[in-house]
N, CA and C of each residue as an Amber inpcrd file, in Angstrom:
protein
   330
  76.4730000  52.1350000  40.0750000  75.3000000  52.8680000  39.6110000
  75.2460000  52.8170000  38.0820000  74.0710000  52.5550000  37.5230000
  73.9370000  52.5380000  36.0630000  74.2510000  53.9040000  35.4590000
  74.6500000  53.8670000  34.1880000  74.9070000  55.1060000  33.4620000
  73.9390000  55.2220000  32.2980000  73.6180000  56.4610000  31.9750000
  72.8420000  56.7760000  30.7820000  73.8080000  57.5180000  29.8640000
  74.1510000  56.9020000  28.7500000  75.0850000  57.4960000  27.8100000
  74.3080000  58.2610000  26.7440000  74.3540000  59.5880000  26.8180000
  73.7310000  60.4430000  25.8000000  74.7130000  60.5530000  24.6430000
  74.2280000  60.3990000  23.4280000  75.1150000  60.4090000  22.2670000
  75.8260000  61.7490000  22.1340000  75.0780000  62.8430000  22.1840000
  75.6990000  64.1680000  22.0610000  75.1530000  65.1180000  23.1080000
  75.8770000  66.1910000  23.3000000  75.4180000  67.2640000  24.1820000
  74.1670000  67.8830000  23.5860000  73.3430000  68.4230000  24.4330000
  72.1620000  69.1140000  23.9330000  71.8230000  70.2770000  24.8490000
  71.5460000  71.3830000  24.2320000  71.0570000  72.5190000  24.9870000
  69.5800000  72.7280000  24.6880000  69.0770000  71.9380000  23.7440000
  67.7060000  72.1080000  23.2790000  66.6930000  71.2720000  24.0520000
  67.1510000  70.1850000  24.6500000  66.2300000  69.2580000  25.3050000
  66.5600000  69.1410000  26.7890000  65.5430000  69.0830000  27.5840000
  65.7260000  68.8390000  29.0070000  65.7230000  67.3250000  29.2080000
  66.8840000  66.7780000  29.5180000  66.9930000  65.3300000  29.6860000
  67.1230000  64.9400000  31.1650000  66.7650000  65.8570000  32.0470000
  66.9460000  65.5970000  33.4740000  66.1770000  64.3650000  33.9590000
  65.0590000  64.0310000  33.3240000  64.3190000  62.8440000  33.7740000
  65.0530000  61.5450000  33.4400000  66.0660000  61.6130000  32.5900000
  66.8860000  60.4320000  32.3140000  67.7000000  60.0440000  33.5420000
  67.8690000  60.9930000  34.4640000  68.5950000  60.7090000  35.7110000
  67.8900000  59.6460000  36.5500000  66.6040000  59.4150000  36.2910000
  65.8750000  58.3490000  36.9840000  66.4710000  56.9750000  36.6740000
  67.2120000  56.8770000  35.5590000  67.7620000  55.6000000  35.1150000
  69.2540000  55.4720000  35.3980000  69.8980000  56.5600000  35.8040000
  71.3250000  56.5090000  36.1080000  71.9970000  57.8440000  35.8750000
  73.2820000  57.8630000  36.1440000  74.0960000  59.0590000  35.9400000
  74.2720000  59.3080000  34.4410000  74.0250000  60.5300000  33.9850000
  74.1230000  60.8490000  32.5590000  75.5640000  61.2110000  32.2020000
  76.0490000  60.5890000  31.1490000  77.3790000  60.8810000  30.6150000
  77.2450000  61.1320000  29.1190000  77.7590000  62.2510000  28.6490000
  77.6900000  62.6080000  27.2320000  78.8980000  62.0190000  26.5140000
  78.6570000  61.3550000  25.3890000  79.7260000  60.6940000  24.6540000
  80.4580000  61.6050000  23.6750000  79.7260000  62.4730000  22.9880000
  80.3260000  63.3020000  21.9400000  79.8910000  64.7580000  22.0950000
  80.7910000  65.6920000  21.7710000  80.3760000  67.0960000  21.7980000
  79.3660000  67.3650000  20.6860000  78.5540000  68.3710000  20.8840000
  77.4900000  68.6980000  19.9390000  78.0180000  69.0670000  18.5520000
  79.2100000  69.6080000  18.4810000  79.7310000  70.1090000  17.2040000
  80.5400000  69.0830000  16.4220000  80.5840000  67.8310000  16.8450000
  81.3670000  66.8260000  16.1280000  80.7300000  66.5560000  14.7620000
  81.5580000  66.5060000  13.7320000  81.1090000  66.2090000  12.3770000
  81.5520000  64.7910000  12.0370000  80.6900000  63.8370000  12.3060000
  81.0370000  62.4350000  12.1400000  81.4480000  62.1330000  10.7060000
  80.7820000  62.7180000   9.7340000  81.0720000  62.4110000   8.3350000
  82.5000000  62.7940000   7.9400000  83.1000000  63.7180000   8.6830000
  84.4630000  64.1420000   8.3760000  85.5020000  63.4440000   9.2520000
  85.0500000  62.7190000  10.2680000  85.9940000  62.0900000  11.1960000
  85.4220000  60.7990000  11.7640000  85.1100000  59.8530000  10.8850000
  84.4720000  58.6210000  11.3280000  85.3980000  57.8030000  12.2290000
  86.6300000  57.5530000  11.7980000  87.5390000  56.7040000  12.5820000
  87.8100000  57.2820000  13.9740000  88.1130000  58.5840000  14.1030000
  88.3110000  59.1190000  15.4520000  87.0440000  59.0640000  16.3030000
  85.8870000  59.2280000  15.6740000  84.6300000  59.1660000  16.4170000
  84.3970000  57.7550000  16.9380000  84.6240000  56.7530000  16.1030000
  84.4660000  55.3570000  16.5330000  85.4280000  55.0600000  17.6860000
  86.6750000  55.4810000  17.5540000  87.6690000  55.2390000  18.6080000
  87.2560000  55.9000000  19.9190000  86.7630000  57.1240000  19.8300000
  86.3310000  57.8350000  21.0390000  85.1610000  57.1180000  21.7040000
  84.1780000  56.7090000  20.9200000  83.0110000  56.0170000  21.4620000
  83.4290000  54.6840000  22.0830000  84.3440000  53.9650000  21.4290000
  84.8180000  52.6950000  21.9890000  85.4650000  52.9050000  23.3530000
  86.2670000  53.9420000  23.4900000  86.8990000  54.2390000  24.7900000
  85.8560000  54.5940000  25.8370000  84.9040000  55.4320000  25.4600000
  83.9040000  55.9110000  26.4300000  82.9350000  54.8100000  26.8640000
  82.7190000  53.8150000  26.0010000  81.7980000  52.7180000  26.3220000
  82.5340000  51.4510000  26.7620000  83.7800000  51.5830000  27.1440000
  84.5980000  50.4190000  27.5230000  83.9280000  49.5600000  28.5910000
  83.2490000  50.1660000  29.5410000  82.6270000  49.4210000  30.6470000
  81.1100000  49.3060000  30.4900000  80.5950000  49.4930000  29.2730000
  79.1550000  49.4040000  29.0260000  78.6500000  48.0110000  29.4060000
  77.4890000  47.9550000  30.0900000  76.9480000  46.6710000  30.5400000
  75.4180000  46.6630000  30.4490000  74.8290000  45.5470000  30.8560000
  73.3730000  45.4000000  30.8600000  72.6850000  46.4200000  31.7650000
  73.4110000  46.9810000  32.7100000  72.8250000  47.9530000  33.6390000
  72.6400000  49.3350000  33.0130000  73.3470000  49.6100000  31.9370000
  73.4130000  50.9510000  31.3620000  72.3770000  51.1670000  30.2600000
  72.1900000  52.4450000  29.9180000  71.2300000  52.8430000  28.8790000
  71.8910000  53.7800000  27.8760000  71.3410000  53.7960000  26.6720000
  71.7360000  54.7650000  25.6540000  70.5920000  55.7590000  25.4850000
  70.9670000  57.0140000  25.3120000  69.9890000  58.0680000  25.0630000
  70.3340000  58.6760000  23.7160000  69.4850000  58.4160000  22.7290000
  69.7700000  58.7830000  21.3470000  69.3990000  60.2270000  21.0620000
  70.4040000  61.0770000  21.0770000  70.2340000  62.5020000  20.7750000
  71.3010000  62.8720000  19.7540000  70.8970000  63.5440000  18.6740000
  71.8780000  64.0730000  17.7420000  71.9050000  63.4010000  16.3930000
  73.0800000  63.4410000  15.7880000  73.3480000  62.9650000  14.4330000
  73.0260000  61.4640000  14.3170000  72.1930000  61.0820000  13.3400000
  71.8630000  59.6640000  13.1720000  73.0860000  58.7760000  12.9410000
  74.1130000  59.3020000  12.2870000  75.3270000  58.5120000  12.0850000
  76.0110000  58.2470000  13.4240000  76.0840000  59.2560000  14.2810000
  76.6730000  59.0880000  15.6110000  75.8390000  58.0980000  16.4260000
  74.5270000  58.1830000  16.3170000  73.6390000  57.2520000  17.0240000
  73.9110000  55.8220000  16.5570000  74.1030000  55.6320000  15.2530000
  74.3990000  54.2980000  14.7150000  75.7190000  53.7650000  15.2490000
  76.7260000  54.6230000  15.2990000  78.0370000  54.2130000  15.8240000
  77.9080000  53.7990000  17.2820000  77.2330000  54.6130000  18.0760000
  77.0720000  54.3110000  19.5040000  76.3190000  52.9960000  19.6950000
  75.2660000  52.7820000  18.9380000  74.4970000  51.5270000  19.0390000
  75.3680000  50.3250000  18.7030000  76.1160000  50.4200000  17.6100000
  76.9640000  49.3090000  17.1820000  78.0520000  49.0100000  18.2090000
  78.6860000  50.0490000  18.7240000  79.7520000  49.8500000  19.7100000
  79.1880000  49.2620000  21.0040000  78.0640000  49.7970000  21.4750000
  77.4590000  49.2770000  22.7060000  77.1140000  47.7990000  22.5440000
  76.5160000  47.4390000  21.4220000  76.1590000  46.0400000  21.1840000
  77.4080000  45.1560000  21.1310000  78.4640000  45.6550000  20.5120000
  79.6890000  44.8480000  20.4070000  80.3620000  44.6600000  21.7640000
  80.2000000  45.6080000  22.6640000  80.7990000  45.5200000  24.0050000
  79.9790000  44.6470000  24.9480000  78.7170000  44.3630000  24.5810000
  77.8050000  43.7090000  25.5240000  77.0470000  42.5410000  24.8870000
  77.7620000  41.7180000  24.1300000  77.1860000  40.4980000  23.5650000
  75.9010000  40.7380000  22.7640000  75.8650000  41.8440000  22.0230000
  74.7200000  42.1310000  21.1590000  73.5300000  42.7510000  21.8490000
  73.7080000  43.1530000  23.1220000  72.5670000  43.6910000  23.8760000
  72.8340000  45.1230000  24.3130000  71.7510000  45.9100000  24.3130000
  71.7940000  47.2330000  24.9330000  70.3740000  47.6820000  25.2430000
  70.2910000  48.6270000  26.1670000  69.0050000  49.2320000  26.5010000
  69.0780000  50.6990000  26.1030000  67.9510000  51.2180000  25.6460000
  67.8910000  52.6340000  25.3070000  66.6340000  53.2410000  25.9280000
  66.6180000  54.5360000  25.9650000  65.4790000  55.2650000  26.5130000
  64.7550000  55.9720000  25.3770000  63.4780000  55.7020000  25.2570000
  62.6440000  56.3360000  24.2230000  61.7010000  57.3180000  24.9070000
  61.6630000  58.5230000  24.3680000  60.7740000  59.5410000  24.9300000
  59.3530000  59.2730000  24.4660000  58.4430000  59.1430000  25.4200000
  57.0240000  58.9560000  25.1270000  56.3480000  60.3190000  25.2680000
  55.9230000  60.8850000  24.1460000  55.3230000  62.2240000  24.1510000
  54.0150000  62.2710000  24.9330000  53.2310000  61.2100000  24.8410000
  51.9470000  61.2030000  25.5420000  52.1250000  61.1040000  27.0530000
  53.0010000  60.2170000  27.4780000  53.2380000  60.0210000  28.9110000
  54.2220000  61.0450000  29.4750000  54.9550000  61.7110000  28.5820000
  55.9690000  62.7090000  28.9580000  57.0130000  62.1310000  29.9020000
  57.5310000  60.9580000  29.4920000  58.5760000  60.3020000  30.2670000
  59.3490000  59.3530000  29.3560000  60.5210000  58.9260000  29.8330000
  61.3170000  57.9570000  29.0890000  60.8180000  56.5450000  29.3590000
  60.7750000  55.7520000  28.3100000  60.4010000  54.3470000  28.3900000
  61.6560000  53.5360000  28.0570000  62.0630000  52.6230000  28.9350000
  63.2350000  51.8040000  28.6140000  62.8810000  50.7140000  27.5980000
  63.7590000  50.5350000  26.6410000  63.5870000  49.5110000  25.6120000
  64.8450000  48.6610000  25.5920000  64.6630000  47.3430000  25.5860000
  65.7940000  46.4300000  25.5560000  65.9420000  45.8500000  24.1550000
  67.1640000  45.8890000  23.6300000  67.4690000  45.3710000  22.3010000
  68.4490000  44.2130000  22.4620000  68.1480000  43.0930000  21.8140000
  69.0510000  41.9450000  21.8250000  69.1900000  41.4790000  20.3830000
  70.3800000  41.6540000  19.8240000  70.6060000  41.2820000  18.4300000
  70.6840000  39.7720000  18.2320000  70.9230000  39.0450000  19.3210000
  71.0750000  37.5980000  19.2400000  70.2170000  36.8960000  20.2900000
  68.8910000  36.9890000  20.1790000  68.0330000  36.3670000  21.2030000
  68.2560000  34.8510000  21.2300000  68.0890000  34.3010000  22.4150000
  68.2410000  32.8560000  22.5790000  67.0870000  32.1350000  21.9030000
  67.3480000  30.9600000  21.4330000  66.3130000  30.1520000  20.7870000
  65.1610000  29.9460000  21.7560000  63.9740000  30.1910000  21.2920000
  62.7920000  30.0010000  22.1180000  62.2730000  31.2880000  22.7530000
  63.0620000  32.3560000  22.7340000  62.5760000  33.6200000  23.2850000
  61.5580000  34.2060000  22.3230000  60.5160000  34.7590000  22.8730000
  59.4550000  35.3360000  22.0580000  59.4410000  36.8340000  22.2510000
  59.4740000  37.5630000  21.1540000  59.3950000  39.0270000  21.1940000
  58.1160000  39.4460000  20.5100000  57.4020000  40.3120000  21.1420000
  56.1480000  40.7920000  20.5530000  56.3350000  42.1640000  19.9940000
């Protein structure tokens, strides 16, 4: 079953509709201060994303630095590719977005 990796815990947002894309797993506690503990945060994210694959999604909630770390680690674990969920305010649902840092020659992105 695919997983949805939420960057941090949240009590402010209802993310239950992310369950449509897979089982939700939170990577970091809400109170983590990345700026004071970058190396341990990177190590923790690397462990938690060890089995990250094309089937999984990232849900960007929280500290932008933590979001950057999670994106970089996910891409490094999966040949430069990851999918994320973007909240569409008008449609009131998550939209999956695929990111490929190394597209094959001839692929067209609009």
